[in-house]
Backbone as a ProteinNet text record, in pm:
[ID]
protein_1_A
[PRIMARY]
XXXXXXXXXXXXXXXXXXXXXXXXXXXXXXXXXXXXXXXXXXXXXXXXXXXXXXXXXXXXXXXXXXXXXXXXXXXXXXXXXXXXXXXXXXXXXXXXXX
[TERTIARY]
3496.1	3505	3562.3	3679.8	3737.9	3654.2	3591.1	3487.8	3374.3	3325.1	3209.4	3268	3375.6	3436.4	3456.7	3487.5	3517.7	3382.7	3276.4	3150.7	3096.7	3109.7	3072.5	3145.3	3276.2	3342.4	3303.8	3276	3224.5	3086.7	3010.3	2863.7	2861.2	2959.1	2979	3028.1	3121.8	3186.9	3086	3009.8	2901.7	2805.8	2757.5	2671.4	2721.9	2846.2	2901.8	2914.1	2948	2967.3	2824.8	2724.4	2589.7	2537.9	2567.6	2525.8	2595.3	2727.9	2791.1	2740.8	2711.3	2649.2	2516.8	2422	2303.2	2313.5	2407.2	2436	2472	2556.7	2607.5	2493.5	2402.8	2296.9	2191.3	2163.7	2059.2	2126	2255.2	2314.9	2330.3	2348.3	2365.5	2238.7	2129.5	2008.5	2016.6	1975	1972.2	1857.6	1863.9	1755.5	1633	1642.2	1512.7	1454.2	1532.5	1484	1407.9	1480.9	1415.6	1281.5	1281.7	1153.3	1046.1	1083.8	989.4	924.9	1021.8	978	870	894.5	812.1	677.2	688.3	555.2	481.5	541.7	470.3	408.5	478	428.9	305.7	314.1	208.2	79.2	99	-10.3	-69.1	9.3	-48.3	-127.8	-61.5	-97.5	-120.9	-70.3	-59.9	56.2	81	193.8	133.1	186.9	147.3	176.5	75.4	101.4	9.7	49.2	-28	-51.7	-173.9	-216.1	-272.8	-209.4	-254.5	-281.6	-401	-450.9	-448.8	-383.3	-364.9	-445.4	-479.6	-545.9	-442.6	-477.9	-390.5	-296.8	-336.4	-255.5	-168.8	-174.2	-92.7	-153.9	-290.3	-349.3	-403.4	-392.4	-447.9	-588.9	-642.7	-781.5	-829.9	-749	-784.7	-665	-668.3	-545.9	-601.2	-548.7	-579.4	-459.1	-474	-362.4	-410.5	-326.2	-367.6	-276	-312.3	-250.5	-323.8	-258.1	-312.2	-231.2	-294.3	-231.6	-285.4	-187.4	-214.2	-201.2	-304	-316.6	-323.9	-233.7	-239.9	-315.9	-434.1	-520.5	-550.8	-459.1	-475.7	-433.5	-528	-490	-539	-568.8	-615.6	-550.3	-549.2	-497	-613.4	-606.2	-713.9	-661.6	-739.7	-703.8	-824.4	-821.7	-931.9	-894.4	-972.6	-935.4	-961.1	-931.3	-955.9	-1095.7	-1190.8	-1338.7	-1396.2	-1311.6	-1353.9	-1412.5	-1386.3	-1440.1	-1339.4	-1371.6	-1295.1	-1278.6	-1152.9	-1120.4	-1039.3	-1094.1	-1030.2	-1005.9	-873.8	-834.7	-762.2	-794.2	-723.7	-680.9	-556.2	-510.6	-369.8	-332.1	-197.8	-204.5	-141.9	-147.3	7.2	25.2	148.8	117.8	200.7	188.6	315.6	308.1	420.7	409.1	527	527.4	571	497	520	597.4
-4027.8	-4007.7	-3880	-3851.5	-3713.8	-3603	-3623.9	-3518.4	-3490.2	-3598.5	-3590.7	-3507.4	-3543.9	-3470.1	-3317.9	-3289	-3149.7	-3077.6	-3135	-3078.2	-3060	-3151.2	-3143.2	-3038.6	-3013.6	-2911.5	-2775.6	-2758.9	-2645.7	-2598	-2705.1	-2676.9	-2638	-2710.2	-2668.1	-2534.5	-2495.8	-2375.1	-2261.6	-2277.4	-2191	-2169.3	-2267.8	-2270.1	-2181.7	-2208.6	-2125	-1974.5	-1954.1	-1815.4	-1741	-1816.6	-1767.3	-1752.4	-1833.5	-1837.6	-1712.4	-1697	-1582.6	-1449.6	-1436.2	-1317.1	-1283.1	-1390.1	-1366.9	-1327.8	-1375.7	-1331.6	-1189.3	-1150.7	-1014.9	-919.6	-964.1	-882.6	-864.8	-980.6	-968.2	-882	-900.6	-830.4	-672.8	-646.5	-521.6	-433.6	-486.5	-410.4	-276	-162.2	-37.5	-16.1	80.5	112.3	141.9	204	233.7	103.5	2.9	-125.7	-199.9	-198.2	-263	-195.6	-62.2	7.8	-20.5	-21.3	-60.9	-204.9	-286.9	-430.2	-434.3	-348.4	-330.1	-277	-173.4	-115.4	-219	-290.5	-397.9	-494.5	-536.4	-637.1	-579.1	-449.1	-384.3	-380.4	-349.1	-348.8	-479.4	-583.1	-709.3	-773.7	-785.4	-866	-768.9	-652.4	-573.9	-601.7	-511.6	-531.8	-537.3	-619.1	-625.6	-487.2	-414.2	-281.6	-266.8	-155.8	-96.6	40.7	89.6	228.7	287.1	391.5	442.3	584.3	629.5	762.7	830.7	948.8	1020.4	1149.3	1187.6	1323.4	1424.1	1552.2	1658.1	1648.3	1584.6	1577.4	1451.9	1372.7	1250.2	1128.3	1133.3	1000.8	928.8	787.2	710.7	711.6	744.4	741.4	604.5	549.6	423.7	355.6	228.5	162.9	42.1	19.5	-92.4	-171.8	-305	-399.3	-482.1	-514.6	-607.2	-586.1	-646.3	-646.3	-523.4	-411.2	-302	-255.3	-198.3	-113.8	24.5	104.9	243.6	344.9	425.8	534.2	657.4	757.7	891	980.4	1035.2	1113.2	1248.3	1344	1487.4	1482.4	1514.3	1526.8	1414.6	1306.1	1189.2	1054.9	962.3	823.3	728.3	642.6	552.9	410.9	312.5	173.5	100.7	-25.6	-118.8	-215.8	-212.7	-300.9	-450.5	-527.2	-676.3	-718.7	-621.5	-659.1	-610.7	-551.2	-515.1	-369.5	-290.9	-164.2	-60.4	34.3	135.4	242.9	255.2	355.1	471.3	586.2	721.1	783.8	822.4	884	1015.3	1120	1240.5	1286.6	1350.1	1395.8	1334.1	1319.1	1262.7	1111.5	1061.2	912.2	864	753.7	675.5	541.6	509.4	385.9	305.9	191.2	112.2	-19.7	-65.9	-200.4	-297.4	-410.3	-502	-622.2
-1623.6	-1481	-1441.1	-1510.5	-1474.8	-1511.6	-1628.6	-1672.9	-1575.4	-1518.1	-1412.1	-1297.8	-1249.1	-1129.8	-1162.2	-1283.8	-1320.6	-1319.1	-1369.4	-1378.7	-1241.7	-1150	-1015.1	-938.4	-966.2	-907.3	-951.5	-1081.7	-1138.9	-1079	-1071.8	-1016.3	-870	-802	-655	-642.5	-718	-723.7	-750	-860.3	-907.8	-786.9	-725.5	-615.6	-508.4	-463.2	-351.1	-393.5	-512.2	-559.2	-549.4	-592.3	-591.6	-452.2	-375	-226.3	-159.2	-173.9	-119.8	-171	-304.2	-353.7	-295.7	-278	-220.2	-63.1	1	140.6	144.2	57.5	51.5	7.8	-71.3	-127	-10.5	70.3	179.3	290.8	324.7	434.7	404.5	264.6	225.7	200	246.2	234.1	299.3	236.2	294	387.5	472.2	573.3	486.6	376.8	294.6	247.8	207	162.9	264.2	389.9	512	545.8	535.2	569	457.5	336	232.6	249.9	293.6	317.3	440.9	542.7	653.3	615.6	528.7	471.8	394	316.9	234.9	328.6	432.2	524.8	602.5	637.9	704.1	618.6	492.1	387.8	372	371.1	346.5	467.1	575.1	696.6	821.9	812.8	930.8	1021.6	1108.9	1210.9	1344.6	1438.9	1573.4	1633.9	1681.2	1736.8	1857.4	1929.2	2040	2018.9	2006.1	1993.6	2117.3	2166.9	2296.9	2276.4	2326.6	2315.4	2461.2	2457.6	2589.7	2595.3	2712.7	2728	2739.7	2758.4	2770.2	2896.6	2989.5	3121.5	3118.5	3013.9	3004.5	3041.8	3094.2	3135.2	3011.1	3024.2	2910.2	2910.3	2790.6	2769.3	2718.9	2618.8	2556.4	2502.1	2488.1	2432	2343.9	2228.6	2140.1	2110.6	2110.1	2066.5	1954	1862.4	1758.3	1635	1524.8	1395.7	1322.3	1297.2	1229.7	1115.7	1015.8	916.7	954.7	985.1	1035.8	923	910.4	808.1	874.7	838.8	897.8	791	831.8	738.4	795.9	756.4	809.4	958.1	1046.7	1183.3	1268.7	1204.1	1277.8	1219.9	1305.6	1278.7	1256.2	1150.5	1121.1	1117.8	1174.2	1164.5	1187.9	1150.9	1174.2	1291.9	1394.6	1509.2	1488.9	1581.7	1569.2	1569.3	1605.1	1596.5	1462.2	1377.5	1240.7	1239.9	1353.4	1349.3	1297.8	1226.1	1183.3	1295.6	1333.1	1444.2	1395.1	1420	1384.6	1507.5	1542.6	1664	1640.7	1710.3	1700.2	1825.5	1839.9	1970.3	1986.7	2108.6	2132.3	2136.9	2026.8	2017.9	2001	2064.8	2055.4	1996.7	1890.9	1819.3	1838.2	1900.3	1931	1843.5	1791.3	1730.5	1828.5	1839.3	1934.3	1880.2
[MASK]
++++++++++++++++++++++++++++++++++++++++++++++++++++++++++++++++++++++++++++++++++++++++++++++++++

């Protein structure tokens, strides 16, 4: 009986130590790790974003909303919209995460 209580106490103590360690590990993520996780999420399912294209006077030419994986290729931005069309935009573009 005493042996069972000792094993339960050790197991509980081990669980609490592992739980505290995992909390410290998760809370101690660096900015680079958070950014890498965000890039991974973007690659897999895309991120909710709004892409807005402006003309030289600052007027909105066109805007897209949806889950996009954005790729910068040279002087233009490329993404596939919600209709499955490959969109390539060059010029003044603002990309916001929603």
